[in-house]
N, C-alpha and C positions, 0 to 999 in steps of 0.2 A: 389636590384631587388624585386619588389613587386608582389606577387602571387595573382591571383584572388581567391575569396572565394571557388569557385567550382573547382579549378584546380586539387586538389588531386582526387576528385570524377571522373572528366573527364579522368584523367590519368589511373585510375583503369578501367574505362569503356573501354578505348581504348585498354588497355592490354587484358581485357577479350574478346574483339572483335577479336583481333589478334589470341588469343588462340582458340576461337571458329572456326575461319576460318581455322586454321591449323588442328584442329580436324576434321572439315568437309572435308578438302582435303585428310586427311589420311583415313577417312571412305570411301570416293569415291575411293581412291586408292585400299583399301582392297576389296571393292565390285568389282572393275574392275579386280583385281587379281582373285577373285573367279569366275567371269564370264569367264576370260581367261582360268582358269583351267577346267571349265565346257565345253567350246568349244573344248579344247584340247582332252578331253576324248571322244568327239564325233568321232574325227578322229582316235584316238588310242584306240582300244578296251581294257579295263581293267576291273578289278574286281569292284563291286559296292562300296565296302568300300573305295578302292583307288579313285574311281570316286567322290563320294559325301562326304567322310570324310573331306578332306582338304577344300572343298568348304564350308561345314557347319562351320568349324572352322573360315574361313575367314569372312564369313557373320556375325557370332556371334561376332567376334572381332570388326567388323565395328559397330555393334549395341551397344556394351559395351564401345566403345571408348569415347562416350560423358560422361560416368560416371567418366572417369579419369579426365575430365576437371573440373567438379564440386566437386566430391569426398566428398560428404556429408555422413551422417550415412546410409541413404538408398542406396546410390551409393556404399559405401564400402561393404554393406551386399550383394548386387547383384554381385559385382566383386569377393568377397571372395567365394560365392557359385559357381559362374561360374568357378573360378580357381580350386576349390576343385573337381568339377565334371570333369574338363577337363584333369587334370594332369595324371590320370591313363590311359586314352585313348592315350594321347601323349606319355606316357611311353611305351605303347604297340606298337605304331607306331615306336618309336625309336628302339625297339628290333627287330621289323619286318624288318626294313630297313637296319639293320646292315649287312655289306657284303663287297663288293669291296671298293676301295679307295673312290670313290665319295659317295657311300652309307654310308661309315663310317663317312664322314664329315657331311652328313645329319643327321645321327643318333646322332652324338655328339651335333649338334645344337638342335635337339629335346630333347636330354638329359638335356642340359643347360636350355631349356625352362621349362622342367619338374621340375628341381631343383628350378628355380625361382618361378614357380607357387606354389610349395610345401612350399617354404619359405614365400611367400606372404600369403598363407592360414594360416600358423602357426602364423604369426604376427597379423593377423586380427581376427582369431577365436580361439586363444589359451589362452585367458586371463581369461575366467570364465567358470563355469560349463555349463551355458546355451549355450555359443558360441561353446564349445567343443561338446556338444550333437548335436547342429545344424551341426557342421562339420562332425560328425559321420553319421548323416542322409544323408547329401549330398555325403559323401563318398560311401554310398551304391549305389546311382545313378551312380557315377563315375565308381565304380567297375563293375556295370552291363553293362555299355557301353563298358568298356575295355574288358570284357569277351565276349561281342557280337562281338567285332573286332577280338578277338583271335579265336572264334568259326568259323568265316567266312574265316580267312586267315591262320590259323596254328593249327596243332594238336600236336605240340611239347610240351611235359609235362614240360621240363625244362623251356621253354619260358613262359609257363603258371605260373610256380612257381615264375619266376623272376618278372612277372607283378602282379600276385595276392598277392604275399608275402608282398611287401611294402604297398599295399593298406590295407591289413588286419592288418598290423603292426600299422598303424595310425587309422584305423576305429574301431577296437575292443576296444582299451582302451578308445576311445571317447564315444562309446556306453555304456561301463560299468563303466564310471567314476562316482564317488560318492563324494558328498560334505562333508564338515567337520561335518555337523549335522546328518549324516546318522545314527551313533550309537545312538545319543540322540533321533532321530526320531523313531528308532526301539524300544528303551526303552519306549518312550512315547506311542507308539501304543500298546505295551503289557500292560502297566499300565492302559491305557484308557479302554481297553477291560475288564480288571479285575475289575476296579471300576464300570464300567457300569453294569456288571453282578451282582455286589453286590447291586447296587441301584435297579435293577429290582427285585431282591429277596426280598429286604426290602419293596418295594412298594406293593408287594403282601400281606404282613401282616400288614402294617400300612400306614398312609398317612404322608404328610409333607416333602416328598423328592423332591418337585418341584424345590426348590432353587438349590439343588445339581444336579438335572437333567439339569437345565438350565446352570449351570457352566460347566458340562460335554459337553453340546452341543456347547457352545462357545469354549471350549478346542478343540473339534474335528474340528471346523471351522478354528481356528487360530493356533493350535499346529503343523500342518504339515509344515507350513512356518516358524513358530517360536517355536521350541520344548521347549525352556526354558519357554516361556510364557504359553505353554500348560501344562507343569509340575506344574507350580504355580497354574493354575486353577484346576488341578486335586487335588493338595494338599488342596486347599480351599474347594473343593467338599468333600474330605475325612473328613476335620474338621467339615464341615456342617453335614455330616452323623453321626459323633460321637456325635456332640452336640444334634442333633435331637433324636438320640437313647437314650442318657442319659436323655434328657428333656422329652421324651415320657414316660420313666419309672417314673419320678417324677410326671408327669402330671396325671398318673393313680392314684397315691396315693392322689393327691390333689382333683381329681374328686370324689373319694370314700368318702373322708372327707366331701366335699361339699354336696354330695348326702345325707349323713347321717344327716347333719344339715338341709337341705331342708325338708326332711321327718319329722324331729322332729318339725319344725315350722308348717308344714301342719297338724300335730296332734293337734296343739293348735287352729288354725283357718284356714279355707279354703278361707277366704276373701282376704288374702294377696297372690297375684299371682306373685309378683315381683321376689322372690327368684327362683321360678320354671322357669320363663322366662329367667332369667340370666343364670341358669344352662343349659337350652336347647340351648341358644345362644352359650354357651361355647362348647357344643357338636358339634354344627355346625362349629364353627371356628376350632375345632380340626380336623374335617373331611376335612376341606379345607387346613389344614396344618399350620394355624396360631396359633402355640402353645402358643406364648406369650399372644396373645389376649384371647385365651381360658383360660389360667391360671388366667388372670385378671378377667374374667367373673365368673369363678368358685369361686375365692376368694370373689368377690362381692356377689354372691349367698349365700355363707357361712356367710358373715358379716351381710347381711340383715336377714338371718334366725336367727342368734344369737340375733339380736336386737328384732325381733318379739317374739322369745321364752322368752326373759327376760322381756320385757316391755308391750307386747300386752295386757295380761290379766289385769295388773294393770291399764293401760290406759282405758281399756274398763269399768272396775268397777268404776273408778273415774268419767268417763263421765256419767255413769248410776246414780251414787249418786248425782252428780251435777244437772242432769236433774230432779231428784225427788225433790231435795231441792228447785229449782227455780219455780217449778210448783205452789207453794202456794203464789207467789208474782206477782204483776202486776205494771204497770206504766212504766215511761221512764227508770228508773234505771234497772228495771227488763228486759226491752227490751235490754239494753246494755249488761247485763249478758247473755241473750239469744244469742246475737251476738258472745260473747266470746265462749259460748258453741258450736255454729255453727263452729267456727274456729277450735275448738278441733276435731269435727267430720270430718271436711275437712282434717285435718292432719292425721286422721285414714284412710280416703279414699286414701290419698297419701302414705299410708303404712309407716308413720313416727310416731310410737307410742311414741317415746321419746318426740317429740314436743307436741303431743296430751296430754301426761301425764303432761308436764310442764304447758300447758294452763289450763287443767282441774283442776290442783292443786291450781290454783289461784282463782277459782270460789267461794269456800267457804268464802274466805275473802271478796269478792265482795258482797256475800249474807249477811254477817254480817254487812257490811257497809250500806246496804239498811236499816236495822233496826235502826242502830245508826243515820243515816241521817233522818229517820222519827222522832225520838225523838228530835233531834236538831232542825228540822224544826218546830215541834209543839211548842217547847219552844220559838223559835224566833217569831212565829206567836202570841203566848200568850202575850209576852212582847210588841209586836207592838200594839196589840189590847188594852192593858192596857194603853200604852202611848197615843194612839189616844183618848181613853176615858177620860184620864186626861186632855187633851188639845183639847177637841172636838171643841171649838169655835175658836181656834186659828190656825188650820191647813187648808191647801188648799184642794180643792175637788180632785185634782190629787193624792194627798197622800191617800185619802180615796179610790179612784179607785184602786190604787196599792194594798191596803190592801184587797180589795175584790178579786182581781186577785190572791193574795197569798192564800186566802181561797179556791178558785176554784182549784188552782194547787195542794193544799194539798188533796183535795177531789179526784182528778184524779190520785193521787199516785206519782206525780212529786214533791218529797220532796225537791230536790235541787232547783228547780225554786221557790217553796213556801218559802224556807229559804232565798233565795236571795231577793225576793220581800219584805218579812217581815223585813229583815235587812235594806233594803233601806228606808222603811217606818219609822223604828225606828231611822235611822240616820236623816231623814228629820224632824221628830218631835223634836229630841234633838237639831238639829241646829236651828230650828224655836224657840224653847223655849229659847235657849241661846241668840239668836238675840233679842227676845222680852224683855228679862231681861235687856240686854245692852241698848236698845233704851229707855225703860221706865226709867231706872236709869239716862240716859242722859237728857231726857225731864224734869225730876224732877229738874234738875240743869240748866234749860233753861236760867234763868236770868243771872247766872254766865257766861254762854257761850256768851250771847249777850253783856255782858260788855267787852268781849275781841275783839269785832268787831271793826275795824278801822272806824273812822268817814268818811273818804273819800269814802269808798265803803261799807258802812254799809248796804245799800239796797240789794246789791248782796249777801252778807253773810246771810242776813235775809231771802232772797228767798230760799237759799239752805237749811237753817234750817227748813223753812216751808215745803219743799219737804219731808224732813225726817218725819215731823209730819203727812203729808198727807199719806205717805206710811204706817206709823204705824196705822193710823185710818182705812185704807182699809185692814189691816191684812197682808200686804206684809212686814213681819218683817225682812226677810233676805235682801230685797232690802233696807229697811230703815236702817238696820245695816251697809250695805255697803256704803250708802250715808253718814251716820253719821261718819263712819271711814274716808271717803274721806274728809269731812268737817273738822274733827279734825286734820288730817294730814296737810291740807292746812293752817289751822289757826296757827298751831305750826310753820310751815315754815315761815308764815308772821311775827309772833312775833319774830322769830330768825332774820329775815331781819331787823325789827325795832330796835332790840338790836344793830346790827352792824351799822345801820345808826346813832343811837344815839351817839355811840362812835365817829363816824366821825364828827358829828355836834359839839360835845364838843371840839374835837381837833381843828376844824376850828375856833370856838369861842375863844378858848384860844389863838390861833395864832393871831386872829384879835385884841384882847385886847393888846397883846404885840406890835403889829404893830402900833396901834393907838398912843401909848405913843411915839414911835419913830417918827411917823408923826408929832405929836405936837412939838416935839423937833426940827424937821427939818423945821418947819414953814408951814407945810401943814395942814391947819385947817379943821374944819368940813364942810366948805362951798366948798371945792374942789370937782369937779365933779367926779373924779375917786374914791375919798374916799367915796362919797355919793353912788356910784354904788356898791362898795364893801360892804358898810354897808347894802344896800338893799338886795343883794344876800344872805348874811349871815342870815338876818332876814327871807327871804323867805324860806331858807332851814330849819330853826327852825320851822316856821309855818307849812310847809309841813309835817315835822316829827310829830308834835303834832296832825295833822289831819289824820295821817296814810297813807299819799300819798307817798309811798316809791320812785316811779319813779320820781315824781316832786322834791323830796328831793335830790335825786342823781344828777339830772340835775342842781339844784341850787348850790349844793356843788361843782360840776365841774366848774361852772361859777365863784363861789366865789374864788376857788383856782387860777383861771387865774388872777382875779383882785388883789388878795393878792400878787401874784408873781410879777405883774407889779409895784405895789406900793412898794414892798420890794426893787426893783432896784432903786427907787428914794431916799431912805434913805441910 
């Protein structure tokens, strides 16, 4: 059998519909019974309680019947409250109706209803403190209604005791019930009041109790519902109070020590305001309760004061001495020393006498270096002038201009620039002199150089040598020396290539002599075309070598090698 996917849901819905219809029918039946009871009392004149009491119970039962169908948390709460309110009144009616045989049966039925309602109430409202207190409150309403019934229908004290006794037996314990944390809550309340009083007393004489007060506030908010949590917060507040009290005593000693150091620093100079500012900020933080920040500020004020007391006067004297020494100097180097002196003054303005003393201590060495630089620059300039005078006709105008710039720099006090220019002039003169000597020595051996030129490219080599001569004639000795060096290097490389080619030519000639003997023996005479070609290429290689044409020589050697190889295969 295959069930449809929504079959269970439809089954439940159908069941709920049947239950709702049954509940509706029962409600209508109860309402009809109440209406019947009301019409009956019109005919039979009875007391008001007997007239309207059962009717109210029937109508209320009809209204609460739907809660039995759904029976959720809200429904159970309403039913439990209604049952707890109703059972004292029903118990009163049971005692009032007790009498003859028929009345006894009715009383027994009402007694059973009372027992059921009391049991239902205990089942639903007897599980926790909150539900028991709610049951106690509703029991007051039920007892009030029951007493109203008794007042209107009977003045029998025994009956009163029978009705009121069970109600009070269940109501009073419910109203006076205490949870498991009652003793802890009582202890918490007493300790909280005690610690709060202590905090108030301490806050009158000092500050810094804000954290403890905040912890106590949280404890008051959370401790009633969770006494254990409240006790922990109170313990933390007590620890904070003890810590602040101890810290406050230590802070007073630190403050007094810092104040003494600040006043001692102010006796040396009033320009340094940093220690006093740090001290005042420490007082402000202490007033706000930030003792740790206040301690740091007090210690900072003391540290700054000690530095000022120890180094301020020495730094001030060192700066004054340096300023006096540099006043007699001028020029670029003096300006550099003035910049260093300015840095020392800025360090003093920043209340850092240690750095200022360190900077000012280096100024005497810079001043001494100015004098030594002047002497060194004067010597370099003198050497450059002497060198230029010795080679007046052989140096370029640019070199003379640099010498003039060096003189002007020396006159303006820029000894470093003057020395640099003079040294460059001296280097140029020396390099020019060395180049001139090298070129002149080479030109005196011009014939020997020309004999090394290869015949095949003699004109090119001669042109390069002529360029060296022209550069020397125009006074460009450095360019002439560079051209001569290039010519010499290339000529040496060419001679090395000729040496290698000569060895190859000799090897090929020796091979050819040996091969000719073999060709004669094989009957290949001088008139053979291949032999004639080989003979010609070997001769061309020798001729190209003698003329210095290395490229042609290499090409002829390669061709000769091919011919020799082909002829070698014939023998």
